[in-house]
C-alpha positions as MATLAB code, in Angstrom:
seq = 'XXXXXXXXXXXXXXXXXXXXXXXXXXXXXXXXXXXXXXXXXXXXXXXXXXXXXXXXXXXXXXXXXXXXXXXXXXXXXXXXXXXXXXXXXXXXXXXXXXXXXXXXXXXXXXXXXXXXXXXXXXXXXXXXXXXXXXXXXXXXXXXXXXXXXXXXXXXXXXXXXXXXXXXXXXXXXXXXXXXXXXXXXXXXXXXXXXXXXXXXXXXXXXXXXXXXXXXXXXXXXXXXXXXXXXXXXXXXXXXXXXXXXXXXXXXXXXXXXXXXXXXXXXXXXXXXXXXXXXXXXXXXXXXXXXXXXXXXXXXXXXXXXXXXXXXXXXXXXXXXXXXXXXXXXXXXXXXXXXXXXXXXXXXXXXXXXXXXXXXXXXXXXXXXXXXXXXXXXXXXXXXXXXXXXXXXXXXXXXXXXXXXXXXXXXXXXXXXXXXXXXXXXXXXXXXXXXXXXXXXXXXXXXXXXXXXXXXXXXXXXXXXXXXXXXXXXXXXXXXX';
ca = [
     -23.792   -8.343  -15.023;
     -24.848   -9.058  -11.295;
     -23.793   -6.126   -8.921;
     -21.601   -8.174   -6.851;
     -20.196   -9.317   -9.873;
     -19.534   -5.316  -11.027;
     -18.601   -3.887   -7.528;
     -15.865   -6.858   -7.441;
     -14.311   -5.997  -10.619;
     -14.276   -2.390   -9.668;
     -12.281   -3.312   -6.519;
     -10.104   -5.604   -8.187;
      -9.336   -2.461  -10.635;
      -9.036   -0.575   -8.139;
      -6.720   -2.424   -6.082;
      -4.455   -3.090   -9.176;
      -4.411    1.063   -9.818;
      -2.958    1.587   -6.541;
      -0.799   -1.137   -6.972;
       0.861    0.256  -10.058;
       0.733    3.510   -8.088;
       2.759    2.319   -5.344;
       5.311    0.666   -7.969;
       6.022    3.762  -10.081;
       6.309    5.660   -6.714;
       8.537    2.993   -5.108;
      12.416    4.639   -4.997;
      14.618    3.138   -7.850;
      18.355    3.578   -7.405;
      21.718    1.360   -8.299;
      20.754   -2.069   -7.425;
      17.283   -1.069   -5.624;
      16.401   -4.450   -4.593;
      19.343   -6.374   -4.897;
      19.207   -6.194   -8.486;
      15.825   -8.560   -9.136;
      12.689   -7.045  -10.884;
      10.008   -5.400   -8.227;
       7.295   -7.236  -10.828;
       9.343  -10.522  -10.680;
       6.161  -12.110  -12.455;
       6.431   -9.613  -15.409;
       7.791  -12.052  -18.295;
      11.311  -10.517  -19.309;
      12.529  -12.021  -22.612;
      13.842  -15.873  -23.088;
      15.543  -15.641  -26.672;
      17.680  -12.580  -26.658;
      19.663  -13.335  -29.874;
      16.171  -12.796  -31.302;
      16.043   -9.704  -33.404;
      12.292   -9.355  -32.162;
      13.491   -8.856  -28.561;
      15.004   -5.911  -28.855;
      12.594   -3.118  -28.898;
      14.458    0.040  -29.236;
      18.073    1.147  -29.499;
      19.165    5.095  -28.651;
      22.703    6.360  -29.470;
      24.151    8.049  -26.416;
      27.202    9.732  -25.187;
      29.929    7.561  -23.198;
      29.303    6.726  -19.441;
      28.828    3.979  -16.676;
      25.992    5.002  -14.540;
      23.333    1.848  -14.549;
      20.359    3.459  -15.864;
      17.577    4.574  -13.492;
      13.940    3.153  -14.588;
      11.272    5.504  -12.925;
       7.186    5.417  -14.845;
       7.607    5.914  -17.822;
      11.658    7.719  -17.910;
      14.668    6.115  -17.831;
      17.684    8.115  -16.311;
      21.638    8.000  -17.669;
      24.195   10.379  -16.962;
      26.941   10.788  -20.228;
      30.358   12.006  -20.037;
      31.567   14.562  -23.629;
      35.183   14.600  -23.410;
      37.326   17.348  -23.920;
      40.439   18.279  -26.261;
      42.208   19.192  -22.855;
      42.692   17.164  -20.068;
      40.476   17.905  -17.110;
      38.030   19.129  -19.548;
      34.827   17.580  -21.125;
      30.768   17.701  -20.235;
      28.534   15.835  -18.125;
      24.938   15.569  -18.813;
      22.248   14.061  -16.871;
      19.866   12.759  -19.607;
      16.082   11.307  -19.562;
      14.419    8.870  -21.899;
      11.051    7.553  -23.191;
      10.982    4.212  -21.765;
       8.425    3.163  -24.703;
      10.281    4.533  -27.484;
      13.710    5.907  -26.476;
      13.489    9.191  -27.681;
      15.343   11.488  -25.267;
      12.951   13.829  -23.097;
      16.021   16.302  -22.588;
      19.429   16.791  -21.530;
      20.465   18.850  -18.771;
      24.899   19.688  -17.837;
      26.344   19.770  -15.051;
      28.080   22.851  -14.090;
      31.563   21.363  -13.651;
      34.309   23.276  -14.194;
      36.559   20.773  -13.845;
      36.739   16.981  -14.659;
      37.875   14.946  -12.084;
      40.598   12.287  -12.781;
      39.340    8.613  -13.484;
      40.707    5.108  -14.289;
      41.835    4.438  -17.799;
      38.801    2.102  -18.030;
      36.733    4.515  -15.830;
      34.296    7.546  -16.650;
      33.659   10.498  -15.035;
      30.024    9.632  -15.431;
      29.701    5.967  -13.508;
      27.567    7.202  -10.216;
      23.953    6.467  -10.911;
      20.627    8.335  -10.967;
      18.022    8.294   -8.157;
      14.777    8.823   -8.736;
      11.330    8.885   -5.748;
       8.914   10.039   -8.772;
       8.871   13.112   -8.279;
      12.453   13.773   -8.362;
      15.534   12.954  -10.099;
      18.927   12.900   -8.240;
      21.963   12.882  -10.212;
      25.915   12.745   -8.298;
      29.511   13.523  -10.268;
      32.033   13.192   -8.141;
      33.534   16.014  -10.661;
      30.904   18.683   -9.037;
      28.544   17.166   -6.755;
      24.692   16.756   -6.334;
      22.063   17.793   -9.078;
      18.905   17.642   -8.469;
      15.756   18.031  -11.433;
      12.035   17.481  -11.528;
      10.708   15.153  -14.058;
      10.731   17.523  -16.268;
      14.099   18.419  -16.340;
      14.019   21.833  -13.685;
      17.116   22.281  -11.639;
      15.353   22.535   -8.291;
      18.528   21.732   -6.482;
      21.896   21.622   -6.249;
      25.029   20.865   -3.982;
      28.773   21.225   -4.951;
      30.714   18.162   -3.447;
      33.741   17.409   -5.545;
      36.150   16.603   -6.864;
      37.689   14.520   -4.551;
      41.497   13.159   -3.820;
      41.641    9.976   -6.289;
      43.166    9.707   -9.558;
      40.603    6.913  -10.221;
      37.439    9.000   -9.278;
      34.030    8.478   -7.575;
      32.316    5.686   -8.258;
      29.347    4.888   -5.509;
      25.657    6.016   -6.091;
      22.929    7.959   -4.273;
      20.228    5.708   -2.360;
      16.839    7.256   -1.467;
      15.606    6.000    1.439;
      12.271    7.608    3.521;
      13.158   10.795    1.767;
      16.503   10.948    2.580;
      19.355   10.820    0.335;
      22.234    8.988    0.776;
      25.763    9.221   -0.543;
      29.419    7.413    0.361;
      32.179    9.316   -0.674;
      35.787    7.407    0.627;
      39.306    8.574   -1.893;
      42.227    8.942   -0.483;
      41.663   11.410    2.902;
      38.400   13.249    4.110;
      35.574   10.445    3.437;
      32.313   10.614    4.973;
      28.391    9.801    4.819;
      26.328   12.402    4.144;
      22.237   12.209    4.505;
      20.767   15.235    2.530;
      17.124   15.938    2.763;
      15.936   15.094   -0.461;
      13.219   17.093   -1.196;
      15.472   20.714   -0.738;
      18.721   18.901   -0.192;
      19.531   20.286    2.985;
      21.975   18.199    5.215;
      20.468   15.921    7.975;
      23.968   14.620    8.954;
      27.586   14.035    7.994;
      29.712   11.244    9.288;
      33.665   10.891    8.926;
      34.847    8.278    8.151;
      38.877    8.607    9.001;
      41.238    5.604    8.331;
      39.217    4.579    5.529;
      41.064    4.759    2.287;
      39.683    4.681   -1.506;
      36.394    2.471   -2.254;
      33.533    2.696   -4.248;
      30.552    0.252   -3.170;
      27.542    1.824   -3.298;
      25.554    1.761    0.262;
      22.935   -0.845    1.260;
      19.826   -0.542    3.269;
      19.137   -2.478    5.987;
      15.826   -3.043    8.204;
      15.898   -4.467   11.485;
      12.691   -4.658   12.955;
      11.674   -0.678   13.287;
      15.740    0.171   12.770;
      16.629    0.864    9.393;
      20.465    1.022    9.028;
      22.180    2.546    6.445;
      25.475   -0.733    5.141;
      28.279    0.700    4.135;
      31.376   -1.796    2.479;
      34.861   -0.287    2.609;
      38.347   -0.846    2.828;
      38.816   -3.413    5.433;
      35.622   -3.190    7.158;
      32.018   -3.105    7.034;
      29.996   -0.585    9.311;
      26.396   -0.123    9.773;
      25.024    3.472   10.164;
      21.435    4.339   12.135;
      19.489    6.339    9.505;
      17.932    8.913   11.320;
      21.226    9.848   13.408;
      24.276    8.793   11.280;
      25.785    6.706   14.176;
      28.140    3.460   13.758;
      25.731    0.669   15.434;
      28.378   -2.037   14.538;
      30.998   -3.079   12.457;
      32.436   -6.428   10.518;
      36.463   -6.645    9.825;
      37.837   -9.063    7.303;
      37.508   -6.945    3.893;
      39.407   -6.411    1.116;
      41.407   -3.204    0.861;
      39.498   -1.814   -2.152;
      35.523   -2.863   -2.164;
      34.172   -2.138   -5.657;
      31.229   -4.395   -4.706;
      27.470   -3.861   -3.379;
      26.418   -6.672   -0.594;
      23.456   -8.060   -2.373;
      20.383   -9.493    0.361;
      18.227  -12.434    0.838;
      17.523  -15.353    3.423;
      17.626  -12.763    6.239;
      21.694  -12.184    5.454;
      24.052  -10.197    3.927;
      26.020  -11.592    0.945;
      29.751   -9.603    0.455;
      32.053  -10.237   -2.600;
      35.153   -8.749   -0.994;
      38.414   -8.796   -3.681;
      41.163   -6.775   -4.794;
      44.564   -7.603   -5.648;
      47.288   -8.122   -2.887;
      44.432  -10.127   -0.814;
      44.672  -13.874   -1.610;
      46.895  -15.889    1.043;
      49.340  -16.957   -1.018;
      49.953  -13.447   -3.257;
      50.379  -10.968   -0.550;
      51.051   -7.432   -1.774;
      53.370   -5.498    1.941;
      55.417   -2.378    2.373;
      58.392   -3.005    4.891;
      58.380   -1.760    8.099;
      59.453    2.092    8.154;
      62.689    2.370    9.831;
      63.907   -0.346    6.987;
      62.265    1.342    4.443;
      64.010    5.100    5.532;
      67.674    2.538    5.705;
      67.075    1.486    2.054;
      65.764    4.732    0.348;
      66.324    7.866    2.127;
      69.015    9.214    0.401;
      69.091   12.636    1.163;
      68.619   11.404    5.063;
      65.457   13.699    5.553;
      62.817   11.630    6.847;
      60.911   11.217    3.450;
      60.991    8.895    0.407;
      60.556   10.662   -3.033;
      59.560    8.659   -5.845;
      63.059    8.603   -7.156;
      64.632    7.188   -3.763;
      61.988    4.397   -3.188;
      62.659    1.112   -5.569;
      59.150   -1.135   -4.476;
      56.832   -1.616   -7.371;
      53.857   -1.811   -5.776;
      54.504    1.317   -3.645;
      55.513    3.229   -6.717;
      52.285    2.293   -8.757;
      50.342    3.861   -5.452;
      52.800    6.739   -5.189;
      49.668    8.870   -5.685;
      47.608    7.538   -2.714;
      49.759    7.178   -0.319;
      51.187   10.482   -0.270;
      47.823   11.790    1.800;
      48.952   15.233    1.871;
      50.509   15.585   -1.897;
      53.537   17.288   -0.880;
      55.630   14.434   -3.294;
      57.016   12.759   -0.514;
      55.890    9.510    1.789;
      56.365   10.380    5.483;
      56.174    7.787    8.707;
      52.462    8.340    8.891;
      51.435    7.785    5.591;
      53.811    4.522    4.923;
      51.978    3.375    8.107;
      48.841    3.706    7.094;
      48.980    1.902    3.916;
      51.536   -0.471    5.378;
      48.666   -1.698    7.738;
      46.224   -2.104    4.874;
      48.308   -4.276    2.869;
      48.975   -6.138    5.983;
      44.829   -6.248    7.389;
      43.733   -6.832    3.670;
      41.565  -10.027    3.485;
      39.830  -11.022    0.282;
      36.744  -13.465    0.803;
      33.159  -14.124   -0.286;
      30.948  -14.424    2.907;
      27.722  -14.672    4.021;
      26.902  -12.274    7.292;
      24.119  -11.699    9.333;
      24.010   -8.671   10.720;
      23.591   -7.569   14.173;
      20.311   -5.771   15.173;
      21.454   -3.105   17.098;
      25.012   -1.747   18.586;
      24.711   -4.129   21.410;
      24.652   -7.419   19.044;
      27.475   -8.903   16.880;
      27.056   -9.895   13.499;
      27.732  -13.241   12.403;
      29.759  -14.853    9.713;
      27.594  -17.563    8.376;
      29.578  -19.594    5.780;
      32.767  -17.871    3.626;
      34.715  -18.931    0.023;
      38.285  -17.641   -0.260;
      38.770  -18.166   -4.138;
      36.805  -17.351   -7.504;
      35.914  -14.069   -5.814;
      35.252  -11.463   -8.873;
      36.366   -7.814   -8.090;
      33.595   -5.432   -9.493;
      30.993   -7.453  -10.271;
      28.130   -7.463   -7.266;
      26.714  -10.972   -6.039;
      22.897  -11.802   -6.973;
      20.562  -12.946   -4.827;
      18.310  -14.438   -6.438;
      15.598  -17.427   -5.316;
      17.840  -19.228   -2.761;
      20.839  -18.623   -4.652;
      23.595  -16.269   -4.753;
      25.165  -15.585   -8.068;
      28.597  -14.400   -8.794;
      30.234  -13.709  -12.102;
      33.980  -12.812  -12.498;
      36.571  -12.108  -15.317;
      36.790  -15.182  -18.260;
      32.682  -15.425  -17.774;
      32.861  -18.335  -14.579;
      29.371  -17.701  -12.968;
      29.048  -19.547  -10.126;
      25.786  -20.704   -7.477;
      25.726  -20.831   -3.740;
      22.966  -22.263   -2.111;
      22.383  -18.724    0.088;
      22.119  -20.563    3.637;
      24.503  -23.136    3.393;
      27.209  -21.469    1.023;
      27.362  -24.322   -1.022;
      28.593  -24.457   -4.079;
      25.517  -25.700   -6.774;
      27.509  -25.053  -10.112;
      30.129  -23.535  -11.908;
      30.743  -23.177  -15.337;
      32.113  -20.532  -17.893;
      29.266  -18.573  -20.460;
      30.075  -17.190  -23.825;
      30.848  -13.692  -22.943;
      34.939  -14.252  -22.235;
      36.993  -11.471  -21.031;
      36.691   -8.431  -18.236;
      33.076   -8.281  -16.510;
      32.155   -5.103  -14.366;
      28.573   -4.901  -14.907;
      26.689   -7.209  -11.927;
      24.090   -9.643  -13.035;
      20.317   -8.959  -12.404;
      17.548  -11.004  -12.444;
      13.598  -11.244  -13.236;
      10.559  -13.916  -14.212;
      13.432  -16.980  -13.053;
      16.399  -15.552  -15.346;
      19.493  -14.107  -14.611;
      21.291  -11.617  -17.156;
      24.558  -11.288  -17.578;
      26.387   -8.473  -19.345;
      30.288   -8.402  -20.412;
      32.802   -6.109  -20.936;
      32.534   -6.650  -24.717;
      29.112   -6.168  -24.670;
      27.815  -10.227  -24.693;
      24.720   -9.840  -23.367;
      23.842  -13.928  -21.538;
      20.102  -14.882  -20.714;
      20.409  -17.715  -17.675;
      17.750  -20.177  -16.547;
      17.797  -19.136  -12.991;
      18.569  -21.642   -9.689;
      21.240  -23.999   -8.569;
      21.829  -26.287  -12.131;
      21.597  -23.097  -14.015;
      21.754  -23.670  -18.021;
      22.565  -20.794  -20.616;
      19.066  -19.662  -22.428;
      20.608  -17.534  -25.297;
      23.294  -15.174  -25.747;
      23.715  -11.912  -28.092;
      26.803   -9.577  -28.829;
      26.209   -6.082  -29.393;
      30.004   -5.778  -29.922;
      30.243   -2.896  -27.770;
      31.774   -1.956  -24.492;
      29.117   -2.491  -21.959;
      30.371   -1.320  -18.081;
      27.245   -0.087  -16.659;
      25.250   -3.241  -14.957;
      21.673   -3.417  -16.890;
      17.946   -2.824  -15.397;
      15.063   -5.360  -15.488;
      11.860   -3.377  -14.859;
       8.233   -3.722  -16.060;
       9.021   -6.667  -18.168;
      11.904   -5.294  -20.120;
      15.448   -5.428  -19.892;
      17.522   -1.917  -20.477;
      21.083   -2.989  -21.369;
      23.496    0.493  -21.496;
      26.618    0.136  -23.444;
      29.764    2.764  -24.082;
      27.274    4.172  -26.934;
      23.966    3.486  -26.840;
      21.110    2.262  -24.390;
      18.841   -0.646  -25.793;
      15.950   -2.086  -24.789;
      14.860   -5.894  -24.756;
      11.265   -7.788  -24.161;
       9.486  -10.883  -24.857;
       9.487  -11.434  -28.661;
       5.449  -11.677  -29.732;
];
């Protein structure tokens, strides 16, 4: 071999190793990269129904957290329900990426399990990892930080919060900072910690916001990084370094479950909640009228047994901010305003560059919007998946609908679509995995029914598809 050729091979090998190390060290967290594989060219399974595509399956305790894949480890959180209400055990679990073998499991020191929705879980927030530490967040306790061997490095108690549906927003890692947003019925905040020590760097209160469960998005404009939070009725941009508000955009739903996608210099926001459609509004009577109709004991408050409005009764807990079992004028007015201002829409937003700028709505749609799954922006196309197995593809720049159709997995959808290798992967609540050939004229390549409830969003990483059901973690790869 000639010396020049030898040196070239050495350089290429060194570059390859350096690239691999760089990828391995990049932080991973919920919807990092918008749900797109970091190594988009790595081959991914096309025929998911081929038994050879299933590389391993590991039984797990229940949980809804999306797997966090970093290096050779997969991290999840789980919940083992206790016999009494408010009891149970929460765990952070690390598994070998290649075999599915459990490496370690650590219990969170939660004394009381937070309330949670009947279709939810107290193990919903997804872990994050920066290559040195793994971070778990539980609404029942707060933050727990471990090294990669499972040794506890620091902890920061924060919960439980006043919210009968529990906590769901996941932590985000950026520039050595750990970001978490918590919007509940009161005392809402956006928090930034030093990822290494757990020390608080800043905390921004979010008064006026009501409960939502979206995970923040990192947006870079020039040299400035912004933290974008979609909450009830409004998206707000915060400066990463200071936590100060930069700009905001109204016109969102009253509850935000989705996390925005990014692409083409735009932010794609899916905002839907019951009562926000123009032809199906939820409204509360003016306070003076409500008191006249229902304040039987004339004490200036409305008790549950006095109120005759189903929409209010269904939400009595969250409207009763001080939890005194009665609704006063201020509490009533705040929630009436939320219903009045709520707006369901799917739209593309061009974010503002600074506090002096204004965001711009580029296009929008008012129908066919999902409640929980986040949008996916992939190769110039934006995908939405909603209950009933309806998948819609939009042109990212114009907003034109390219194709809308129904796939095999009918029923509810909680998991968000992910993509890689030109393919889009979706999982229904009933556990039906669908593989689509990506593009404006998408088509179904294959499907597989796990016959297990599946809420967690799947992850594509390193040529593998990781799917977490209620009872197991699956790893799929291209059949050989």
